[in-house]
Structure formats: C-alpha cells, structure tokens
C-alpha positions in Angstrom: -138.9 174.8 21.0 -138.8 177.9 23.2 -135.4 178.2 25.0 -135.0 179.9 28.4 -131.8 180.7 30.2 -131.7 182.4 33.6 -135.3 183.5 33.1 -134.7 185.0 29.7 -135.9 183.7 26.3 -133.8 183.2 23.2 -134.9 185.5 20.4 -134.2 186.1 16.7 -134.7 189.9 17.1 -135.3 192.5 19.6 -133.5 193.7 22.7 -134.2 194.5 26.3 -133.0 198.0 26.2 -132.7 200.0 29.4 -136.4 200.2 30.3 -137.2 198.8 33.7 -141.0 199.1 33.7 -141.3 202.7 34.8 -141.1 206.0 33.1 -140.5 206.9 29.5 -140.4 203.9 27.2 -138.7 203.7 23.8 -140.0 201.0 21.4 -137.3 198.5 20.3 -135.6 199.1 17.0 -136.4 195.6 16.0 -139.7 193.9 16.9 -139.0 191.1 19.3 -139.4 187.6 17.8 -138.8 184.5 19.8 -136.4 181.9 18.4 -138.6 178.8 18.4 -136.1 176.2 17.4 -137.0 172.8 15.8 -135.9 170.0 18.1 -133.7 168.6 15.3 -131.7 171.8 15.1 -130.7 171.9 18.8 -126.9 171.6 19.5 -125.7 168.3 20.8 -124.9 169.8 24.2 -128.6 170.8 24.6 -130.0 167.4 23.7 -127.5 165.8 26.1 -128.8 168.0 28.9 -132.3 166.9 28.1 -131.3 163.3 28.0 -129.7 163.6 31.4 -132.9 164.8 33.1 -133.6 168.2 31.7 -137.3 169.2 31.6 -139.0 169.5 28.3 -142.2 171.4 29.0 -145.2 170.9 26.8 -147.0 174.2 26.1 -149.8 173.1 23.8 -150.3 173.3 20.1 -149.7 176.2 17.8 -152.7 178.1 16.5 -152.7 179.6 13.0 -149.0 179.3 12.6 -147.9 181.2 15.7 -144.4 182.7 15.2 -143.8 180.7 12.1 -144.7 177.4 13.7 -147.1 175.2 11.6 -150.7 175.4 12.8 -151.4 172.4 15.1 -147.7 171.7 15.8 -146.8 170.9 19.4 -144.9 173.6 21.2 -142.3 172.8 23.9 -140.0 174.8 26.1 -136.6 174.0 27.8 -134.4 175.8 30.3 -130.7 175.5 29.6 -127.4 175.9 31.5 -124.8 178.5 30.8 -122.8 176.2 28.5 -125.8 175.1 26.5 -127.0 178.8 26.2 -123.6 179.7 24.7 -123.9 176.9 22.2 -127.3 178.2 21.1 -126.2 181.8 20.6 -125.4 183.4 17.3 -124.3 186.9 16.2 -128.0 187.8 15.5 -129.6 186.2 18.6 -130.4 187.9 21.9 -131.9 186.9 25.3 -135.1 188.8 26.2 -136.4 189.7 29.7 -140.2 189.4 29.9 -140.6 192.4 32.1 -138.9 194.6 29.4 -140.4 193.2 26.2 -143.9 191.8 27.1 -145.6 194.8 25.6 -143.7 194.4 22.3 -144.3 190.7 21.8 -147.4 189.5 20.0 -150.1 187.8 22.2 -149.0 184.3 21.4 -145.4 184.8 22.1 -146.1 186.7 25.3 -148.3 183.8 26.4 -145.7 181.1 25.6 -143.0 183.1 27.4 -145.1 183.7 30.5 -146.4 180.1 30.8 -142.9 178.7 30.4 -141.2 181.1 32.8 -143.7 180.5 35.6 -143.6 176.7 35.2 -139.8 176.6 35.1 -139.7 178.8 38.2 -141.8 176.1 39.9 -139.6 173.3 38.7 -136.5 175.1 40.1 -138.1 175.1 43.6 -139.7 171.7 43.7 -136.9 169.3 42.9 -137.6 167.5 46.2 -140.6 166.3 48.0 -141.9 168.8 50.7 -143.0 165.8 52.8 -139.9 163.6 52.9 -137.2 165.4 50.9 -136.9 162.7 48.2 -135.9 163.8 44.7 -139.0 164.2 42.6 -139.4 163.0 39.0 -141.0 164.9 36.1 -144.2 163.6 34.5 -147.0 164.7 32.2 -145.0 166.8 29.9 -143.5 168.9 32.7 -146.8 169.7 34.4 -146.4 167.2 37.3 -143.6 166.2 39.6 -144.0 162.9 41.5 -142.4 161.8 44.8 -141.4 158.2 44.3 -141.4 157.6 48.1 -144.7 159.1 49.0 -146.3 158.4 45.6 -147.9 161.8 45.5 -148.2 164.3 42.6 -147.0 167.8 42.9 -148.5 170.4 40.7 -147.4 173.9 39.6 -148.5 176.6 42.1 -149.8 180.1 41.5 -149.7 182.6 44.3 -152.7 185.1 44.1 -152.0 188.7 44.8 -154.4 191.7 44.8 -153.7 195.1 43.3 -156.1 197.9 43.9 -156.9 201.2 42.3 -158.2 203.5 45.1 -160.2 206.7 44.5 -161.4 209.2 47.1 -164.5 211.4 47.1 -162.8 213.9 44.8 -162.1 211.1 42.3 -158.3 211.3 43.0 -156.2 208.2 42.6 -154.0 206.9 45.5 -150.5 205.8 44.5 -147.6 204.7 46.7 -143.8 204.6 46.3 -142.1 201.4 47.3 -139.1 201.3 49.6 -137.1 199.6 46.9 -137.8 202.3 44.3 -136.4 205.7 43.6 -138.5 208.5 45.1 -140.4 209.5 41.9 -141.7 206.0 41.1 -145.4 205.4 42.0 -147.8 202.5 41.5 -151.0 201.0 43.0 -151.0 199.2 46.3 -150.7 195.4 46.1 -150.1 192.4 48.2 -150.5 188.6 48.5 -153.7 186.8 49.5 -153.4 185.0 52.8 -154.7 181.5 53.5 -158.4 181.4 54.2 -158.9 185.0 52.8 -161.1 186.0 50.0 -159.7 188.2 47.2 -161.9 191.1 48.4 -160.9 190.7 52.0 -157.2 190.7 50.9 -157.8 194.0 49.0 -159.3 195.7 52.1 -156.6 194.4 54.4 -153.6 195.2 52.2 -154.8 198.7 51.5 -155.3 199.3 55.2 -152.0 197.8 56.2 -149.9 199.8 53.7 -151.7 203.1 53.7 -154.1 203.3 56.7 -157.0 203.9 54.2 -160.3 201.9 54.6 -162.0 201.0 51.3 -165.5 199.7 50.6 -166.7 197.1 48.1 -163.6 196.4 45.9 -164.8 195.7 42.4 -163.0 193.1 40.3 -161.7 194.5 37.0 -159.2 191.9 35.6 -156.2 189.7 36.2 -152.7 189.2 34.9 -150.3 186.3 35.3 -147.1 187.6 36.7 -144.3 184.9 36.6 -141.9 186.6 39.0 -141.8 184.0 40.3 -145.4 182.6 40.1 -148.1 185.1 40.8 -151.5 185.9 39.5 -152.3 189.6 39.9 -156.0 190.2 40.6 -157.1 193.7 39.9 -159.7 195.8 41.8 -161.1 199.3 41.8 -162.4 200.6 45.1 -163.5 203.8 46.8 -162.5 205.2 50.2 -165.1 204.3 52.8 -167.4 207.3 53.5 -167.4 206.3 57.2 -163.6 206.5 57.5 -162.1 209.7 56.2 -158.7 208.9 54.7 -155.6 209.7 56.7 -152.6 208.5 54.8 -150.2 206.5 56.9 -147.4 204.7 54.9 -146.4 201.6 56.6 -142.8 202.7 56.5 -141.6 199.3 55.6 -142.8 198.5 52.1 -144.4 201.9 51.3 -142.5 205.0 52.1 -144.7 207.7 50.4 -148.4 208.0 49.5 -149.9 210.6 47.3 -153.4 211.4 45.9 -153.2 212.3 42.2 -155.7 214.2 40.0 -155.9 213.4 36.3 -154.3 216.7 35.6 -151.3 215.8 37.7 -150.9 212.4 36.1 -151.2 214.1 32.6 -148.5 216.7 33.4 -145.4 215.7 31.4 -143.2 217.8 33.7 -144.3 216.1 36.9 -141.4 213.7 36.8 -143.7 210.9 38.2 -142.8 207.5 36.8 -145.7 205.1 36.4 -145.9 201.4 35.7 -145.1 200.1 32.3 -147.6 199.3 29.6 -147.3 195.5 30.1 -148.6 195.6 33.6 -152.1 195.4 35.0 -151.3 198.3 37.2 -151.0 200.5 34.1 -154.3 199.1 32.8 -156.1 200.0 36.0 -154.6 203.5 36.2 -155.7 204.1 32.6 -159.2 202.8 33.4 -159.4 205.5 36.0 -157.7 208.1 33.8 -160.0 207.4 30.8 -157.5 206.5 28.2 -153.8 206.0 27.5 -151.4 207.8 29.8 -149.1 210.4 28.3 -145.4 209.6 28.6 -143.5 211.8 31.1 -141.0 214.3 30.0 -137.4 212.9 30.2 -135.4 214.3 33.1 -133.0 216.2 30.9 -135.8 218.0 29.3 -137.2 219.1 32.6 -133.8 220.5 33.8 
C-alpha cells in the first residue's frame, strides 16, 4: 500500500532536501525507498477512514518484486488525512515530494508515485458531477467515479501540454525565464494544448505567443507524465522558420526574458544559469541538443 498525504508519499528512507528542480543538485544521503505498507499493518485510524469512504486506488500488480513486494502481488494507494498521516509516521519515516526525488527513485517507484498522485489529484476535484452537482461514487478500483443521478461514468483526465526545444540557424537554443522564477532560471517554452488543436499546432502557437518566434515542422521527441496536477508533457524539437527571422518578444506576462544560448554558454559553470532538474523532460530535451549530460553550475558562493 502506497500512502500519500498532501501530495507526498510515505517513505522508509530518503529526504526532499532543498532542491527545487533548478540549479546544483546534491544526491540524497539515503536512497529514497517508498514505504509500501501491507494492508494488515495499517493503523486503525487509516482503516476507519477507508471504511468511511476513502479511496483505495488499484495500481496494478508488482513485477519482479518491486520495492520488496512479492512478484504478482496487487498494489494499492491511499491518500490520508493529517490525523491518519501522523498515525503512520515513525522516527525513521519521511514524506517525499515527487518533484524533488523523482530522479532518485527507481523506475517502478517513480511510476507508482506518479500514477497515484495524478489520480488522487483527479479524485480531489471530481467529488461531484459536473452536470448536476450530485456527489459521485468511486468504482473500478478508483479509476471511475459515477454520478448516481445522471448514471454516467467520469474517468481520470489528462491535460496535454507541449514543451519545445527551439534552435536557430546558428544552432543556438532558445530558453525563457518565467515570471514566477528568479532571474537566473531558464527553461524551454511550454503551454497547454487547446481544444481542437493538434500537438504540432499547439507547439507553433505557444512559441509564437510567448516569444514572437515562428517555428517550422516541430518534431516529436518524447513525453512525460507530469502530475501537477494532471498533465502529459509532449516534447518537440523545432527550428526557427527561415522565412521569419527571429525577433525575441517576451510576452511580459508568463515569460519575462528570452535568451539564445550556445553550448559553450550552457557548459560554462560560472554562468550562474539554473536549468531544469534531471527528472524533467525539459532537461532531457536540452541534453539532446547539447549532446550529452549537462554540467552542474558552480554554486553562487564559489562564483563570488
């Protein structure tokens, strides 16, 4: 049983640290290991919450003894209240934030965590029918909510978003700094797909809206589930249109600064530029352009 509380997962070891997805990253002292509790070992307060309508989400069956669970055993996840979370804690336990530890978890654990977090985010926002407002009930192992009045099934939703690596004629990479970030944070341009829009059209539109740059023929390179709250990041590489010389125009709302980067500038440890963390598709796309793993930037105190 994987236990979530306020979007974090109960773990036997590991810690969140102070890394927020950008800049220098220090590996955890202890390798993160999720605390997959047998149902029989759950405190009474937790089982009472489940009996009173709590969701027990079926995640599938364990393969090859994932995280100490017997191969073929069913895996479930629950999300608990503050009181139940306190009852589950021990001096050696911790609560892990997926953003901060995804790169350190093994593939199976990262998959469990991502699947459970995204689905519980959906449950939290679909407690009532969107048509009539009636309270919905949980079915099919937590993968369906039903409106008893309309007799319709509601399924977990995923919101697709595009994220684009853009290069110019000189093979420089375009990165932007978001209005919510400090000035030295940069990442790829991204945005949600609108109704009736193809992924490629969304890539062209989002880049033009945020930067003023026109791109041609975005090429799909990969995707990543991003359960914050329920997105699927779809990655592209694209080149600036030869017919539209780039003139950078940050939208001033979401993107405050835009810069073209050479590989040498990205590799300079003294640049002070903070790039996306290793768990993100943004990092993978940047490294695809760069040609290999990115060097870690020099800490601020070392540049002083």
